[in-house]
TIVO-305957 format. One record per atom (N, C-alpha, C): x, y, z; residue in one letter; atom name; residue number from 1. Coordinates in nm, 3 decimals. Example, Ala and Ser with C-alpha at 12.3 -4.5 7.8 and 13.67 -1.06 7.14 Angstrom:
         X         Y         Z   resn   name   resi
     1.319    -0.569     0.780      A      N      1
     1.230    -0.450     0.780      A     CA      1
     1.320    -0.330     0.780      A      C      1
     1.285    -0.225     0.708      S      N      2
     1.367    -0.106     0.714      S     CA      2
     1.290     0.003     0.787      S      C      2
END
This chain:
         X         Y         Z   resn   name   resi
    10.923    16.910    10.464      M      N      1
    11.015    16.786    10.425      M     CA      1
    11.057    16.778    10.256      M      C      1
    11.144    16.712    10.279      A      N      2
    11.194    16.653    10.143      A     CA      2
    11.118    16.627    10.034      A      C      2
    11.112    16.662     9.921      N      N      3
    11.014    16.607     9.788      N     CA      3
    11.079    16.558     9.687      N      C      3
    11.082    16.412     9.693      N      N      4
    11.128    16.338     9.581      N     CA      4
    11.013    16.340     9.469      N      C      4
    10.908    16.398     9.466      N      N      5
    10.791    16.388     9.390      N     CA      5
    10.730    16.230     9.337      N      C      5
    10.786    16.130     9.425      G      N      6
    10.738    16.015     9.438      G     CA      6
    10.603    16.005     9.516      G      C      6
    10.536    15.883     9.493      P      N      7
    10.410    15.875     9.574      P     CA      7
    10.443    15.859     9.721      P      C      7
    10.324    15.918     9.783      S      N      8
    10.361    15.946     9.971      S     CA      8
    10.317    15.805     9.992      S      C      8
    10.400    15.727    10.095      E      N      9
    10.366    15.609    10.157      E     CA      9
    10.392    15.672    10.314      E      C      9
    10.320    15.557    10.400      F      N     10
    10.307    15.576    10.528      F     CA     10
    10.465    15.523    10.594      F      C     10
    10.525    15.568    10.682      V      N     11
    10.613    15.545    10.768      V     CA     11
    10.581    15.573    10.929      V      C     11
    10.633    15.472    10.987      T      N     12
    10.594    15.459    11.127      T     CA     12
    10.739    15.518    11.209      T      C     12
    10.740    15.600    11.295      V      N     13
    10.836    15.629    11.341      V     CA     13
    10.805    15.630    11.521      V      C     13
    10.889    15.639    11.619      D      N     14
    10.884    15.647    11.758      D     CA     14
    10.960    15.769    11.791      D      C     14
    10.859    15.867    11.856      I      N     15
    10.922    15.990    11.916      I     CA     15
    10.902    15.995    12.075      I      C     15
    10.997    15.975    12.149      Y      N     16
    10.973    15.983    12.289      Y     CA     16
    10.864    15.916    12.350      Y      C     16
    10.922    15.770    12.317      D      N     17
    10.803    15.653    12.308      D     CA     17
    10.668    15.655    12.270      D      C     17
    10.643    15.731    12.179      Q      N     18
    10.500    15.750    12.140      Q     CA     18
    10.502    15.707    11.964      Q      C     18
    10.434    15.638    11.915      T      N     19
    10.453    15.574    11.779      T     CA     19
    10.366    15.658    11.697      T      C     19
    10.429    15.683    11.586      Y      N     20
    10.335    15.789    11.489      Y     CA     20
    10.342    15.720    11.338      Y      C     20
    10.247    15.730    11.290      R      N     21
    10.238    15.691    11.134      R     CA     21
    10.216    15.830    11.065      R      C     21
    10.340    15.844    10.983      L      N     22
    10.345    15.942    10.918      L     CA     22
    10.342    15.919    10.759      L      C     22
    10.307    16.020    10.696      R      N     23
    10.298    16.019    10.517      R     CA     23
    10.365    16.080    10.445      R      C     23
    10.457    16.019    10.367      G      N     24
    10.563    16.131    10.302      G     CA     24
    10.614    16.071    10.199      G      C     24
    10.686    16.131    10.103      Q      N     25
    10.742    16.044     9.992      Q     CA     25
    10.912    16.005    10.028      Q      C     25
    10.945    16.036    10.126      D      N     26
    11.071    16.000    10.157      D     CA     26
    11.140    15.937    10.292      D      C     26
    11.079    15.819    10.278      Q      N     27
    11.086    15.764    10.436      Q     CA     27
    11.204    15.799    10.510      Q      C     27
    11.336    15.760    10.457      A      N     28
    11.454    15.781    10.550      A     CA     28
    11.466    15.953    10.595      A      C     28
    11.399    16.030    10.520      Y      N     29
    11.445    16.164    10.578      Y     CA     29
    11.358    16.204    10.678      Y      C     29
    11.219    16.107    10.672      I      N     30
    11.113    16.125    10.763      I     CA     30
    11.152    16.054    10.888      I      C     30
    11.231    15.950    10.904      Q      N     31
    11.278    15.886    10.996      Q     CA     31
    11.386    15.969    11.061      Q      C     31
    11.489    16.017    10.954      K      N     32
    11.578    16.121    11.039      K     CA     32
    11.536    16.249    11.094      K      C     32
    11.408    16.271    11.055      L      N     33
    11.352    16.396    11.116      L     CA     33
    11.289    16.368    11.252      L      C     33
    11.242    16.238    11.264      A      N     34
    11.199    16.201    11.396      A     CA     34
    11.286    16.159    11.458      A      C     34
    11.416    16.094    11.456      D      N     35
    11.531    16.055    11.552      D     CA     35
    11.576    16.187    11.608      D      C     35
    11.601    16.299    11.514      M      N     36
    11.651    16.430    11.556      M     CA     36
    11.540    16.488    11.680      M      C     36
    11.417    16.448    11.625      V      N     37
    11.294    16.526    11.757      V     CA     37
    11.285    16.416    11.907      V      C     37
    11.321    16.293    11.858      D      N     38
    11.349    16.208    11.949      D     CA     38
    11.466    16.238    12.055      D      C     38
    11.569    16.253    11.968      T      N     39
    11.697    16.294    12.082      T     CA     39
    11.706    16.411    12.115      T      C     39
    11.632    16.528    12.074      K      N     40
    11.624    16.663    12.102      K     CA     40
    11.523    16.644    12.263      K      C     40
    11.422    16.596    12.236      M      N     41
    11.318    16.546    12.351      M     CA     41
    11.392    16.476    12.454      M      C     41
    11.466    16.364    12.463      R      N     42
    11.528    16.323    12.531      R     CA     42
    11.641    16.396    12.598      R      C     42
    11.708    16.465    12.532      A      N     43
    11.840    16.565    12.610      A     CA     43
    11.743    16.655    12.697      A      C     43
    11.640    16.722    12.648      V      N     44
    11.539    16.815    12.698      V     CA     44
    11.480    16.770    12.868      V      C     44
    11.448    16.619    12.852      A      N     45
    11.397    16.561    12.963      A     CA     45
    11.481    16.564    13.058      A      C     45
    11.639    16.490    13.007      A      N     46
    11.729    16.469    13.076      A     CA     46
    11.750    16.577    13.191      A      C     46
    11.770    16.699    13.116      Q      N     47
    11.790    16.803    13.191      Q     CA     47
    11.722    16.893    13.290      Q      C     47
    11.568    16.863    13.270      G      N     48
    11.479    16.922    13.349      G     CA     48
    11.431    16.763    13.441      G      C     48
    11.329    16.838    13.530      K      N     49
    11.262    16.779    13.615      K     CA     49
    11.114    16.717    13.574      K      C     49
    11.077    16.759    13.460      T      N     50
    10.948    16.739    13.436      T     CA     50
    10.933    16.642    13.356      T      C     50
    10.837    16.533    13.351      V      N     51
    10.810    16.416    13.263      V     CA     51
    10.669    16.457    13.195      V      C     51
    10.602    16.564    13.173      D      N     52
    10.522    16.570    13.091      D     CA     52
    10.578    16.579    12.947      D      C     52
    10.504    16.531    12.874      S      N     53
    10.601    16.502    12.731      S     CA     53
    10.557    16.603    12.647      S      C     53
    10.410    16.678    12.687      L      N     54
    10.376    16.800    12.628      L     CA     54
    10.489    16.941    12.635      L      C     54
    10.517    16.960    12.788      R      N     55
    10.630    17.050    12.814      R     CA     55
    10.756    17.011    12.750      R      C     55
    10.802    16.894    12.746      V      N     56
    10.909    16.822    12.727      V     CA     56
    10.938    16.867    12.543      V      C     56
    10.779    16.830    12.482      A      N     57
    10.784    16.869    12.316      A     CA     57
    10.790    17.003    12.319      A      C     57
    10.728    17.101    12.389      V      N     58
    10.753    17.251    12.369      V     CA     58
    10.881    17.292    12.407      V      C     58
    10.947    17.260    12.518      L      N     59
    11.085    17.310    12.534      L     CA     59
    11.180    17.250    12.418      L      C     59
    11.165    17.108    12.365      A      N     60
    11.237    17.063    12.239      A     CA     60
    11.240    17.182    12.104      A      C     60
    11.112    17.180    12.111      A      N     61
    11.049    17.279    11.989      A     CA     61
    11.126    17.387    12.029      A      C     61
    11.133    17.468    12.123      L      N     62
    11.218    17.588    12.122      L     CA     62
    11.366    17.578    12.130      L      C     62
    11.439    17.482    12.137      N      N     63
    11.563    17.436    12.118      N     CA     63
    11.556    17.418    11.974      N      C     63
    11.505    17.388    11.926      I      N     64
    11.526    17.326    11.794      I     CA     64
    11.504    17.489    11.703      I      C     64
    11.395    17.546    11.742      A      N     65
    11.393    17.700    11.675      A     CA     65
    11.479    17.782    11.708      A      C     65
    11.556    17.797    11.829      D      N     66
    11.696    17.856    11.867      D     CA     66
    11.812    17.831    11.791      D      C     66
    11.804    17.706    11.771      E      N     67
    11.923    17.628    11.674      E     CA     67
    11.905    17.667    11.517      E      C     67
    11.775    17.673    11.445      L      N     68
    11.752    17.731    11.320      L     CA     68
    11.792    17.889    11.306      L      C     68
    11.745    17.954    11.451      S      N     69
    11.755    18.096    11.411      S     CA     69
    11.930    18.140    11.423      S      C     69
    11.990    18.054    11.514      A      N     70
    12.129    18.077    11.531      A     CA     70
    12.189    18.050    11.351      A      C     70
    12.121    17.939    11.296      L      N     71
    12.217    17.916    11.160      L     CA     71
    12.151    17.999    11.069      L      C     71
    12.064    18.075    11.073      E      N     72
    12.002    18.144    10.974      E     CA     72
    12.075    18.317    10.993      E      C     72
    12.116    18.324    11.117      E      N     73
    12.196    18.455    11.161      E     CA     73
    12.312    18.420    11.104      E      C     73
    12.377    18.333    11.136      R      N     74
    12.523    18.278    11.064      R     CA     74
    12.513    18.282    10.930      R      C     74
    12.423    18.231    10.875      Y      N     75
    12.378    18.250    10.733      Y     CA     75
    12.410    18.371    10.669      Y      C     75
    12.308    18.484    10.743      R      N     76
    12.313    18.634    10.712      R     CA     76
    12.441    18.677    10.714      R      C     76
    12.524    18.663    10.809      Q      N     77
    12.636    18.706    10.827      Q     CA     77
    12.754    18.687    10.724      Q      C     77
    12.755    18.556    10.720      V      N     78
    12.862    18.511    10.600      V     CA     78
    12.797    18.554    10.452      V      C     78
    12.683    18.574    10.428      T      N     79
    12.616    18.587    10.289      T     CA     79
    12.585    18.721    10.285      T      C     79
    12.540    18.796    10.389      G      N     80
    12.493    18.908    10.385      G     CA     80
    12.339    18.924    10.320      G      C     80
    12.256    18.814    10.300      H      N     81
    12.166    18.777    10.239      H     CA     81
    12.060    18.748    10.391      H      C     81
    11.928    18.851    10.398      T      N     82
    11.843    18.816    10.481      T     CA     82
    11.762    18.697    10.421      T      C     82
    11.649    18.648    10.486      R      N     83
    11.559    18.543    10.466      R     CA     83
    11.462    18.583    10.326      R      C     83
    11.420    18.727    10.358      D      N     84
    11.334    18.815    10.269      D     CA     84
    11.405    18.813    10.133      D      C     84
    11.538    18.855    10.157      N      N     85
    11.629    18.872    10.037      N     CA     85
    11.665    18.758     9.968      N      C     85
    11.650    18.650    10.029      I      N     86
    11.672    18.517     9.933      I     CA     86
    11.523    18.478     9.894      I      C     86
    11.428    18.523     9.945      R      N     87
    11.302    18.464     9.886      R     CA     87
    11.260    18.549     9.800      R      C     87
    11.290    18.659     9.786      S      N     88
    11.293    18.747     9.684      S     CA     88
    11.409    18.711     9.559      S      C     88
    11.514    18.669     9.579      R      N     89
    11.598    18.634     9.489      R     CA     89
    11.538    18.514     9.420      R      C     89
    11.472    18.393     9.524      A      N     90
    11.430    18.271     9.454      A     CA     90
    11.304    18.295     9.385      A      C     90
    11.240    18.382     9.425      S      N     91
    11.109    18.447     9.317      S     CA     91
    11.128    18.481     9.199      S      C     91
    11.227    18.586     9.182      K      N     92
    11.289    18.615     9.059      K     CA     92
    11.347    18.516     8.955      K      C     92
    11.422    18.433     9.047      L      N     93
    11.463    18.318     8.955      L     CA     93
    11.390    18.210     8.898      L      C     93
    11.254    18.207     8.999      S      N     94
    11.174    18.133     8.956      S     CA     94
    11.084    18.144     8.832      S      C     94
    11.083    18.325     8.822      G      N     95
    10.991    18.370     8.758      G     CA     95
    11.098    18.382     8.621      G      C     95
    11.209    18.342     8.617      L      N     96
    11.304    18.370     8.478      L     CA     96
    11.298    18.218     8.429      L      C     96
    11.271    18.134     8.520      L      N     97
    11.272    17.998     8.468      L     CA     97
    11.154    17.951     8.392      L      C     97
    11.062    18.021     8.483      D      N     98
    10.905    18.004     8.396      D     CA     98
    10.928    18.037     8.273      D      C     98
    10.979    18.181     8.251      S      N     99
    10.964    18.247     8.120      S     CA     99
    11.060    18.168     8.022      S      C     99
    11.178    18.104     8.053      V      N    100
    11.233    18.041     7.973      V     CA    100
    11.189    17.931     7.916      V      C    100
    11.135    17.832     8.046      L      N    101
    11.055    17.741     7.999      L     CA    101
    10.913    17.747     7.922      L      C    101
    10.864    17.859     7.919      S      N    102
    10.767    17.891     7.848      S     CA    102
    10.788    17.887     7.677      S      C    102
    10.889    17.994     7.715      E      N    103
    10.956    18.008     7.548      E     CA    103
    11.014    17.907     7.490      E      C    103
    11.087    17.785     7.548      D      N    104
    11.087    17.671     7.489      D     CA    104
    11.002    17.620     7.446      D      C    104
    10.873    17.589     7.516      R      N    105
    10.746    17.497     7.450      R     CA    105
    10.729    17.591     7.341      R      C    105
    10.723    17.732     7.330      K      N    106
    10.674    17.783     7.219      K     CA    106
    10.748    17.762     7.104      K      C    106
    10.869    17.733     7.123      I      N    107
    10.998    17.716     6.994      I     CA    107
    10.940    17.557     6.937      I      C    107
    10.915    17.477     7.044      S      N    108
    10.927    17.334     7.006      S     CA    108
    10.802    17.288     6.928      S      C    108
END
């Protein structure tokens, strides 16, 4: 979830006619995610004959995972970067940033 480094607060969301009390730092972001999951579950339920909310949730999760995978593949095609490549670069940049900040502290 998004991190605003602020205090965690509770937000109440409704997903597929169930109420959940979630803790997070960005209530609007949590609500946005909950709305996305609710929308996906309702779309899955509308296409199938199952009323079992667990089955609907699993099928919605598979749909969301498929969408994420397709976006990652498109990103890889456009940039030429794989997920491992991106993580490796992020780790190196984080290390560089840490060393620069450490040097700044020594100088100060």
